[in-house]
C-alpha positions in Angstrom: 14.6 31.6 20.2 12.5 34.7 20.4 13.3 37.7 18.2 13.0 41.0 20.1 12.0 44.0 18.1 14.0 47.2 18.4 12.2 50.4 19.3 11.7 52.9 16.5 13.9 56.0 16.5 12.1 59.2 17.3 12.1 60.8 13.8 10.5 57.6 12.4 8.0 57.5 14.9 6.9 61.2 14.4 6.9 60.4 10.5 4.6 57.4 10.9 2.3 59.4 13.1 2.0 62.1 10.4 1.4 59.5 7.8 -1.4 57.8 9.7 -3.0 61.4 9.9 -2.7 62.2 6.2 -0.5 59.7 4.0 -0.8 62.0 1.0 0.3 65.3 2.7 2.2 64.2 5.9 4.0 67.6 6.3 7.3 69.2 5.4 9.3 67.4 8.2 7.9 64.0 7.3 8.5 64.5 3.7 12.2 65.4 4.4 12.5 62.2 6.5 10.8 60.1 3.9 13.5 61.0 1.3 16.3 59.9 3.7 14.6 57.0 5.4 13.9 54.0 2.9 11.9 51.9 5.6 9.5 54.7 6.4 9.1 55.6 2.6 8.1 51.8 2.2 5.7 52.1 5.0 4.0 55.0 3.3 3.7 53.0 0.0 2.2 50.1 1.9 -0.1 52.5 3.7 -1.3 54.1 0.6 -1.8 50.7 -1.0 -4.4 49.6 1.7 -7.9 49.3 0.7 -10.0 51.9 2.2 -13.4 50.5 1.4 -15.5 50.1 4.6 -16.8 46.7 5.7 -20.3 46.0 4.4 -22.9 46.7 7.0 -25.6 44.2 7.9 -28.7 44.8 9.8 -28.7 44.0 13.6 -29.8 40.3 13.8 -29.4 39.4 10.2 -27.2 36.5 10.6 -29.1 35.2 13.6 -32.3 35.0 11.4 -30.7 33.8 8.3 -31.0 29.9 8.8 -34.6 30.4 9.6 -35.3 32.3 6.5 -33.5 29.8 4.3 -35.3 26.8 5.9 -38.5 28.9 5.3 -38.0 28.8 1.5 -37.3 25.1 1.2 -40.1 22.8 0.3 -41.8 21.0 3.1 -41.3 17.2 3.1 -44.2 15.3 4.2 -43.0 12.2 6.5 -45.7 9.7 5.2 -45.1 10.1 1.6 -41.3 9.5 2.2 -42.1 6.2 4.0 -44.4 5.2 1.2 -41.7 6.2 -1.2 -39.2 3.9 0.3 -41.8 1.1 0.6 -42.5 1.5 -3.2 -38.7 1.0 -4.0 -38.6 -2.1 -1.8 -41.5 -3.6 -3.4 -40.0 -3.0 -7.0 -36.8 -4.6 -5.9 -38.7 -7.8 -4.6 -40.7 -8.0 -7.7 -37.7 -7.5 -9.9 -35.9 -10.3 -7.9 -38.9 -12.7 -8.2 -39.1 -12.2 -11.9 -35.3 -12.8 -12.4 -35.3 -15.9 -10.4 -38.3 -17.3 -12.2 -36.7 -16.5 -15.5 -33.5 -18.3 -14.4 -35.3 -21.4 -13.2 -37.4 -21.6 -16.4 -34.4 -21.4 -18.7 -32.6 -24.2 -16.7 -35.5 -26.4 -17.0 -36.0 -26.3 -20.8 -32.2 -26.5 -21.4 -31.1 -29.6 -23.5 -27.4 -30.4 -24.1 -26.0 -29.3 -27.5 -23.5 -32.2 -27.5 -23.8 -35.6 -25.6 -20.5 -36.7 -24.2 -19.3 -40.2 -25.3 -17.0 -41.5 -22.8 -14.6 -44.3 -23.6 -14.5 -47.2 -21.5 -12.3 -46.8 -18.4 -8.6 -47.6 -18.8 -7.6 -50.7 -16.7 -5.1 -50.2 -14.0 -1.6 -51.1 -15.1 0.7 -52.1 -12.1 4.2 -50.9 -12.3 7.0 -52.7 -10.5 9.9 -50.8 -9.1 13.1 -52.8 -9.0 14.5 -53.4 -5.4 17.8 -51.9 -6.6 17.5 -48.1 -7.4 20.2 -48.5 -10.1 20.0 -49.9 -13.6 22.4 -52.4 -15.0 24.5 -49.8 -16.8 24.8 -47.3 -14.1 28.2 -48.9 -12.9 29.7 -48.4 -16.4 28.5 -44.8 -16.4 30.2 -44.3 -12.9 33.4 -45.6 -14.4 33.4 -42.8 -17.0 34.1 -40.2 -14.5 37.3 -41.9 -13.3 38.9 -41.9 -16.9 41.8 -39.6 -17.5 41.3 -36.9 -20.2 43.4 -38.6 -22.6 41.4 -41.9 -22.4 38.1 -39.8 -22.6 39.2 -38.2 -25.8 39.9 -41.8 -27.3 36.6 -43.1 -26.3 34.8 -40.1 -27.7 36.7 -40.7 -31.0 35.8 -44.3 -31.0 32.0 -43.5 -30.4 31.9 -40.7 -33.3 33.6 -43.3 -35.7 31.2 -44.6 -38.3 30.0 -48.2 -37.6 31.3 -50.9 -40.0 28.7 -51.9 -42.6 26.9 -55.2 -41.7 26.3 -57.8 -44.4 
């Protein structure tokens, strides 16, 4: 939805034109209108608050010549020394890797164990036989416990908790 601007009334247009000409002394008619119209009074304040400093001036072609002037002040790099510089770093890295690998292998060759391991004799294999039936002899009695009535279960528990008779 676009918002349409309403045209300014004729007195406001005349007052704003007088403010553009001289915002400090716009004239008698404009000052009378400013006392009665808050929108125009606010426009005068905003107009007076604008900075009146002119834009800084630059000589013609200044920004066109600026990159060349900056590049002219930078030190010149020589292509050959840069390649030699990179080659020097590569040689130093190879030398460091060779010295590290030599030290590693020399340390491994002279290493003696601190403790010798004494392993016991291996354990003989024990064969475990699994019965053909998956249940033990007592499983049937345990299954019968589930079929007891609550009163029979209490009686059985009391009998199990009772101290065993002393044997001679």
